[in-house]
N, C-alpha and C positions, 0 to 999 in steps of 0.2 A: 405820657399822655402826648398822640399826636394827632394829627389832623390836616387834612388836603383841602384847599381851598381854591378857586377860581375867579377872578372879576371878569364878569362876562361885558364885552363891548354894548354900548348903546347905540341908538342910531346914529350911522355915519362917525362911531369909534371904531377903530383898529385894536387898542392897546387891552390886552390881556394879559395879565400876571396870577401864573400856577404858583402856591406856593405849600411846602409842610414843614409842621415845626416836630421837631422830638424833639422831648426833655428828659434829662439825666440830672436829677439832683437841683444844683444849680446853676446849671449850662443845657444852654439852648442850642439846635442846629435847623437852621433854616434852608431850606433848599427852594430857591428862587427857578422859575422857567418863565419865558413867554417874553414879555415887554415891561421893562421897569423904565418909566417915563412920566412926564407930568400928570397925565392920567391914573398912573398906578401907584404912585408914589407914596398917594395918603395910606393906603392899604398897608403897604411898609411899615409906614410909621407908627399904624395901629397896632402891628403883627410885634414890634419892639415895642412899644408901652406894655402890651400885654404882659408880655414876659418878665419885664421889670417890675410890674407889679405883682406879679408870683415869684417875685423872690429871686429871677435869674440874673448874674451878673457876669456871666460869662456865655457871650451872643455869638455863635461863627453861621455867616450868611454865605451858604454855597452856592456859586454864581455857575457850576458846571452847566444847568439846564438854560441858562438866561440867552435868549434869542437877540435883544434888542437892550440899549440904554442910552438914554442921551442925559445931558449934564443935568436937568431936573432927576432925574431917577438917582443919580451918580451925588446930588445934595442930598436926596433925602437919605442917603448912606450915609454921608458923612453928618446928618443933623443926628439919627439916629445913636452915631457913634456919640457925639455930644453928648447926647442926654442918659447913653449908662455913663461914659465918662464921669460927669455931677454926680451918678449915682453909687459911685465905686467899683463901676465894671468895667468892662471893655468888649467892644464888638470887631471883631474880624472878620475880614472875606478870604473864603477859600475858593481855588478853582477858578480864580479870573482867567479869563483871556488877555492877549497882549495888550490892546486898546485899554480895556479898562486898568491894569497896571499902569501905562503909559500918562493916562489921565489923573491915576492916582499924582504919579510924580508928577506932572505939571500945576494940579490945584494945590501942591501941596502937603499930600494927605498918606504917605506910603507905609504910615502906621496901623494904617486898615488894610494893609494885607499881611495874610499869613507867612512871614519870611518877604526879604526886598530881594533875592538873589536876584531873581527874574527881571529887576526894573533896570532899564536904561539909563545911562547915566549922558547928562548933555555932554556933548562937546565942548572943550575949551574956546574960546574964541581963537585963540590961535592954531588949533586945526581946522578952520575954518577955510576951503580953498575959494579964489575966488574965481568969477566962470572965463573961465579961456576963449567963448567961442564955439568950443566942443563939444 
């Protein structure tokens, strides 16, 4: 089962979220493109909820084609992760850019990511250098 959909912007709106869903048994691969923000986050929630209802327990969200996200979009992914975890499943994000990976670390949500090797680690306070005016 695969589908491609796009949320068209209304008058004065600019957010567009394109997605495709590929299903293989109990796994789903959701490819997002466009913008994931407060305007389009509800669509992501509907897509993930529909996958849970059909029995998917492993949902992979591919961000390779995502042009923009804001914290409301990130929060939608985190909420979807929580819903899947409550249903005994897992949501993981793949092909996230460095900004998304950094936000995941700051948010305290590295488990969203497919492997955490690319996450920066905060510098210990002892490594911070006071400004010298140079």
